[in-house]
C-alpha positions as CSV (number, residue, x, y, z in Angstrom):
1,M,39.6,6.6,-15.6
2,P,41.2,5.5,-19.3
3,F,43.9,7.8,-20.8
4,K,42.6,9.4,-24.4
5,S,45.6,10.9,-25.6
6,F,49.2,10.5,-25.8
7,D,49.4,14.4,-24.7
8,E,47.2,13.4,-21.6
9,L,49.1,10.7,-20.5
10,R,52.4,12.7,-20.7
11,A,50.8,15.6,-18.9
12,A,50.2,13.1,-16.1
13,C,53.8,11.4,-16.5
14,Q,55.5,14.9,-16.2
15,D,52.9,15.9,-13.2
16,L,53.9,13.2,-10.4
17,P,53.5,13.4,-6.4
18,A,57.2,14.0,-4.7
19,G,57.8,11.6,-1.7
20,N,57.7,12.5,2.2
21,D,60.8,13.6,3.3
22,R,59.6,14.1,6.8
23,A,58.7,10.2,6.8
24,A,62.3,9.0,5.5
25,A,63.7,11.7,7.9
26,A,61.9,9.8,10.9
27,V,63.2,6.5,9.9
28,A,66.7,7.5,9.7
29,A,67.0,9.0,13.0
30,R,65.6,5.8,14.2
31,Q,68.2,3.8,12.6
32,D,70.8,5.6,14.2
33,T,69.7,4.8,17.6
34,L,69.4,1.1,16.7
35,T,72.0,-1.1,18.4
36,K,74.4,-1.2,15.9
37,P,77.0,1.0,14.4
38,Q,75.3,4.1,12.1
39,G,75.1,2.4,8.7
40,S,76.5,-0.6,9.4
41,L,73.3,-2.3,8.2
42,G,74.0,-0.7,4.5
43,R,71.1,-0.3,1.8
44,L,69.0,-2.4,4.2
45,E,68.5,1.2,6.4
46,T,67.9,2.9,2.8
47,I,65.4,0.8,2.0
48,V,63.3,1.3,5.0
49,A,63.3,5.2,4.2
50,W,62.6,4.5,0.5
51,L,59.6,2.6,1.7
52,A,58.7,5.6,4.8
53,R,59.3,8.4,2.1
54,W,56.5,6.6,-0.8
55,Q,54.2,5.4,1.7
56,G,54.2,8.5,3.8
57,R,54.4,6.7,7.3
58,D,57.1,6.9,9.3
59,T,56.8,3.7,10.4
60,P,56.2,1.6,7.1
61,R,54.5,-1.3,6.8
62,L,53.7,-4.5,4.4
63,D,50.9,-6.0,5.1
64,K,49.7,-6.2,1.8
65,V,51.8,-7.0,-1.3
66,K,50.9,-7.9,-4.8
67,V,52.5,-9.2,-7.4
68,I,51.0,-8.2,-10.9
69,V,51.9,-10.1,-13.9
70,F,50.8,-8.8,-17.2
71,A,51.0,-10.7,-20.5
72,G,50.7,-10.0,-24.0
73,S,51.5,-11.3,-27.2
74,H,53.6,-10.0,-29.8
75,G,53.9,-9.8,-33.9
76,V,57.6,-9.6,-34.1
77,T,57.6,-13.1,-33.2
78,A,57.0,-14.0,-36.7
79,Q,61.0,-12.6,-37.5
80,G,61.9,-15.8,-35.9
81,V,63.1,-14.0,-32.6
82,S,62.1,-16.1,-29.6
83,A,63.2,-19.9,-29.0
84,F,59.7,-20.7,-28.0
85,P,56.7,-20.7,-30.1
86,A,54.1,-17.5,-29.6
87,E,51.3,-20.3,-28.2
88,V,53.8,-20.7,-25.0
89,T,52.2,-17.5,-23.8
90,A,48.7,-18.2,-23.5
91,Q,49.5,-21.7,-22.0
92,M,51.7,-19.8,-19.7
93,V,49.2,-18.3,-18.4
94,A,47.4,-21.2,-18.1
95,N,50.4,-22.0,-16.0
96,F,50.0,-19.1,-13.6
97,A,46.3,-19.8,-13.1
98,G,47.2,-23.4,-12.0
99,G,49.9,-22.3,-9.8
100,G,52.8,-23.9,-11.8
101,A,54.8,-21.1,-12.5
102,A,57.7,-20.0,-10.6
103,V,56.0,-16.9,-9.7
104,N,53.7,-18.7,-7.8
105,Q,55.7,-20.4,-5.8
106,L,58.2,-17.1,-5.3
107,A,54.7,-14.8,-4.6
108,R,53.6,-17.0,-1.7
109,A,57.2,-17.7,-0.4
110,A,57.3,-13.7,-0.3
111,G,53.9,-13.8,1.8
112,A,52.2,-11.5,-1.6
113,E,49.3,-11.7,-3.7
114,L,49.8,-12.6,-7.3
115,D,47.2,-11.0,-10.2
116,V,47.5,-11.8,-13.4
117,I,46.3,-10.2,-16.2
118,P,46.6,-10.9,-20.3
119,L,46.1,-8.2,-22.4
120,E,44.4,-9.4,-25.9
121,I,46.3,-12.5,-26.0
122,D,45.0,-14.2,-29.1
123,R,45.6,-10.7,-31.0
124,P,49.5,-10.3,-31.1
125,T,51.0,-6.5,-31.9
126,G,51.9,-5.4,-35.1
127,D,55.2,-6.6,-36.3
128,F,57.3,-3.7,-35.6
129,T,59.4,-4.0,-38.5
130,Q,56.8,-3.3,-41.0
131,V,54.2,-1.5,-38.9
132,P,53.9,0.0,-35.5
133,A,53.0,-2.5,-32.9
134,M,50.2,-0.6,-31.4
135,S,48.0,2.6,-32.5
136,E,47.8,5.4,-29.7
137,A,44.6,3.7,-29.2
138,E,45.5,0.4,-28.8
139,F,48.1,1.3,-26.5
140,L,46.7,3.8,-24.5
141,E,43.9,1.4,-23.7
142,A,47.0,-1.1,-22.4
143,V,48.2,1.7,-20.4
144,S,44.5,2.3,-18.9
145,I,44.1,-1.4,-17.9
146,G,47.6,-1.4,-16.4
147,H,46.9,1.8,-14.6
148,A,43.5,0.4,-13.1
149,S,45.0,-2.5,-12.0
150,V,46.4,-1.7,-8.6
151,A,45.0,-0.9,-5.8
152,G,45.4,1.9,-3.5
153,D,45.6,0.2,-0.2
154,L,48.6,-1.5,-1.3
155,D,51.7,-1.1,0.4
156,L,54.8,-2.4,-2.1
157,V,53.4,-3.7,-5.8
158,C,55.7,-5.7,-8.1
159,F,55.2,-6.1,-11.5
160,G,55.9,-9.4,-14.1
161,E,55.8,-10.6,-17.6
162,M,54.9,-13.0,-19.8
163,G,55.4,-12.7,-23.9
164,I,57.2,-14.5,-26.0
165,G,59.1,-12.2,-28.1
166,N,59.2,-9.3,-25.1
167,T,63.0,-9.6,-24.9
168,T,62.8,-8.1,-28.5
169,T,60.6,-5.6,-27.5
170,A,62.3,-4.2,-24.4
171,A,65.4,-3.9,-26.5
172,A,63.7,-1.6,-29.2
173,I,62.5,0.6,-26.1
174,A,65.9,0.7,-24.6
175,A,68.0,1.4,-28.3
176,A,64.6,4.1,-28.7
177,L,65.0,5.6,-25.0
178,F,68.7,5.7,-24.4
179,G,70.7,5.4,-28.2
180,G,73.2,2.8,-29.3
181,K,73.1,0.2,-31.5
182,A,70.4,-3.0,-31.1
183,E,74.1,-5.2,-30.5
184,R,74.4,-2.9,-27.1
185,W,70.5,-4.1,-25.8
186,T,69.9,-7.6,-27.2
187,G,70.5,-10.5,-25.7
188,R,69.6,-14.2,-26.1
189,G,66.0,-13.9,-24.2
190,T,64.1,-17.7,-24.4
191,G,67.9,-18.7,-25.5
192,V,68.1,-18.2,-28.8
193,D,71.0,-19.9,-30.6
194,D,73.5,-17.3,-32.5
195,A,71.5,-17.6,-35.5
196,G,68.5,-16.5,-33.2
197,L,70.4,-13.4,-31.7
198,Q,71.1,-12.0,-35.2
199,R,67.3,-12.1,-36.3
200,K,67.0,-10.4,-33.3
201,I,69.4,-7.4,-33.6
202,A,68.1,-7.2,-37.3
203,A,64.5,-7.3,-36.4
204,I,65.5,-4.1,-33.8
205,E,67.6,-2.3,-36.5
206,K,65.0,-2.4,-39.1
207,A,62.5,-1.1,-36.4
208,L,64.1,1.7,-35.3
209,K,65.4,3.2,-38.9
210,L,61.4,2.4,-39.7
211,H,60.2,4.4,-36.9
212,A,63.2,6.8,-36.3
213,E,60.8,9.8,-36.5
214,I,59.2,9.1,-33.3
215,L,62.1,7.8,-31.7
216,G,62.3,11.3,-29.4
217,N,58.8,10.9,-28.1
218,P,59.1,8.2,-25.2
219,L,55.4,7.2,-25.2
220,K,55.0,7.1,-29.6
221,A,58.5,5.0,-29.4
222,A,57.2,2.8,-26.5
223,A,53.8,2.0,-29.1
224,A,56.0,2.0,-31.7
225,V,57.9,-1.0,-31.0
226,G,56.6,-1.8,-27.7
227,G,53.5,-4.6,-26.4
228,R,50.3,-4.8,-24.4
229,E,52.0,-6.2,-21.4
230,L,54.8,-3.6,-21.1
231,A,52.3,-0.8,-22.0
232,A,50.4,-1.8,-18.6
233,I,52.9,-2.2,-16.7
234,L,54.0,1.7,-17.6
235,G,50.3,2.1,-16.9
236,A,50.6,0.3,-13.0
237,T,54.2,2.3,-12.5
238,L,52.8,5.2,-12.9
239,A,49.5,4.4,-10.9
240,A,51.8,3.6,-8.2
241,R,53.8,6.9,-8.1
242,Q,50.0,8.8,-8.1
243,L,48.7,6.5,-5.1
244,G,51.8,6.4,-3.1
245,I,53.2,3.0,-3.6
246,P,56.9,1.9,-3.8
247,V,57.2,-0.2,-6.7
248,L,59.6,-3.0,-6.9
249,L,61.0,-3.6,-10.9
250,D,61.3,-7.3,-12.4
251,G,63.7,-7.6,-15.1
252,F,65.1,-6.6,-18.0
253,V,61.3,-6.3,-19.8
254,S,59.7,-4.6,-16.6
255,T,62.1,-2.2,-16.1
256,A,62.1,-1.1,-20.2
257,A,58.7,-1.3,-19.5
258,A,58.6,1.4,-17.3
259,A,61.9,3.4,-18.3
260,P,59.3,5.8,-20.4
261,L,58.4,7.7,-17.2
262,A,62.1,8.3,-16.2
263,R,62.7,9.9,-19.7
264,L,59.3,11.9,-19.1
265,H,60.2,12.8,-15.3
266,S,64.0,13.3,-14.2
267,A,62.5,11.7,-10.6
268,G,60.0,9.5,-12.4
269,L,61.3,5.8,-11.0
270,A,62.5,7.7,-7.8
271,H,59.5,5.2,-6.0
272,A,60.9,2.4,-7.9
273,M,64.1,0.1,-7.0
274,A,65.1,-2.4,-9.0
275,G,64.6,-6.2,-7.5
276,H,67.6,-7.8,-9.3
277,V,69.8,-7.3,-12.1
278,S,68.5,-10.2,-14.8
279,A,71.2,-12.2,-16.8
280,E,69.6,-10.6,-20.1
281,A,72.6,-8.5,-22.3
282,G,70.4,-5.3,-21.5
283,H,69.6,-4.9,-18.3
284,R,72.8,-3.7,-16.6
285,G,72.8,-1.1,-18.8
286,L,69.6,0.0,-18.6
287,L,69.8,0.0,-14.7
288,A,73.1,2.1,-15.3
289,A,71.2,4.6,-17.6
290,L,68.0,4.7,-15.1
291,E,70.7,4.9,-11.9
292,L,68.7,2.0,-10.4
293,P,71.4,0.1,-8.3
294,P,69.6,-3.4,-8.1
295,L,69.1,-5.4,-4.4
296,L,69.9,-8.3,-5.8
297,E,72.3,-10.3,-8.7
298,M,71.1,-14.3,-9.5
299,G,71.6,-14.8,-13.0
300,M,68.0,-15.2,-13.2
301,R,66.4,-14.1,-16.5
302,L,62.8,-15.6,-16.5
303,G,60.6,-12.4,-16.2
304,E,57.1,-13.2,-14.6
305,G,58.6,-10.6,-11.7
306,S,60.3,-13.6,-10.1
307,G,63.4,-11.7,-9.6
308,A,61.1,-8.7,-7.9
309,C,59.4,-11.6,-5.8
310,L,62.6,-12.8,-4.4
311,A,63.6,-9.0,-3.4
312,V,60.7,-8.8,-1.7
313,N,62.2,-11.1,1.4
314,I,65.0,-8.3,1.6
315,V,62.6,-5.5,1.8
316,R,60.6,-7.3,4.7
317,S,64.3,-7.9,5.9
318,A,65.1,-4.4,6.3
319,L,61.9,-3.2,7.7
320,A,61.9,-6.0,10.4
321,C,65.1,-5.3,11.7
322,H,64.0,-1.5,11.8
323,T,60.8,-2.3,13.5
324,G,62.0,-4.7,15.9
325,M,65.4,-3.7,16.7
326,A,66.3,-1.9,20.4
327,S,67.8,1.1,20.6
328,F,70.5,1.7,23.0
329,A,68.4,3.6,25.0
330,E,65.8,0.6,25.2
331,A,68.8,-2.4,25.6
332,G,70.8,-0.9,28.1
333,V,73.9,-1.0,25.3
334,S,76.8,1.6,26.0
335,E,77.0,3.9,22.7
336,K,80.3,5.1,21.8
C-alpha cells in the first residue's frame, strides 16, 4: 500500500517488529557444540545468529537471495559534481539489462537473483541547491515503489543503486542526519578532480543552508536533499524489516539511503549488516555513526550493490559451517 504522508511513513518506521531471540539463541547454542573452540569462527558465528534472529528460524536458509538495484537521476548534476554526464544513468540501466555490469557478474557468483528498477530516470530530481529535490508526494512515491519491490519469500536481500550525482546526494543526507561540515562526508565519487570536489562541497553546503529548517526531520531531509533511488532503498529496507528478511547494505549511497530508519528508531537497522566499507570518503564515518561494522574492506567504490553481493558469499560460508560441521559428539572428538 503506498504511503500517503510523511506522518504515515514515520509511524511505520517507528513501529518495527523485533527479531526472534529464541532462534538466535538456538544458533548460538549449536555453535558451542561444533568441532572448534568456542567463538573461533568469529563473525561467521554471529552472522548465522543474525540470520536466525531476522528470519525467525532455528536453522536459517539462503535458498532465495535477491539483489535489487534502483536507479534515479539527480538535478544537482547541473552543479558539475560528477566526472560523468547525467545520461550515463540510463546507459548503465541498459547495461544492467544486457548483463554487462559488475553487479551482474557478482550476483551470479553469489547465487543471487538481480532486479533493476529505474525510477523516472528521464526526469531528474530538483537541483537541491535551488529547490527541494523532491516534493512530499514524489518522495513517498519512490519510497512506496521500493517498499513494494521486496517479496516476502526472500531469505536475504541486498540493495544497490545507480545514479550519476548520487554520492553528492548521499553526503548531503549524511550531513543532514549526523551533522558536521560538508567536507566530512564528501568524496570524489566517480573520480572528480580537485575542482570537482570543491564544487561538490559547495553544493552540499548551499543545500544545508537552504534546507536548514527541516534538517532535524529525517524524512523531510531525505526528500529535500535525496534522490528517488535513495528513497526507494529506504522503503525497501523498511519492507524487509516488516517481512522478516535480513538485509545486506552496500556502499555509501545505500547506507545513507537507509540511515533515516536508524534516526527514527534506535534499532531501525538491526536487521541490516554492512556488506563492506567503500573507499568513498564518508562511508567509514557513516558506518561508525550507525554502529554497523563492515564485513569486507576491498577498496571498492562502484555502488550497484557490488560490495553487498560480494558479502553474500561470506554469509553463505557462515551458514555452510553452521549447518555442515559436526558436533563433538557426532564426530567422536574429545572436548576440553
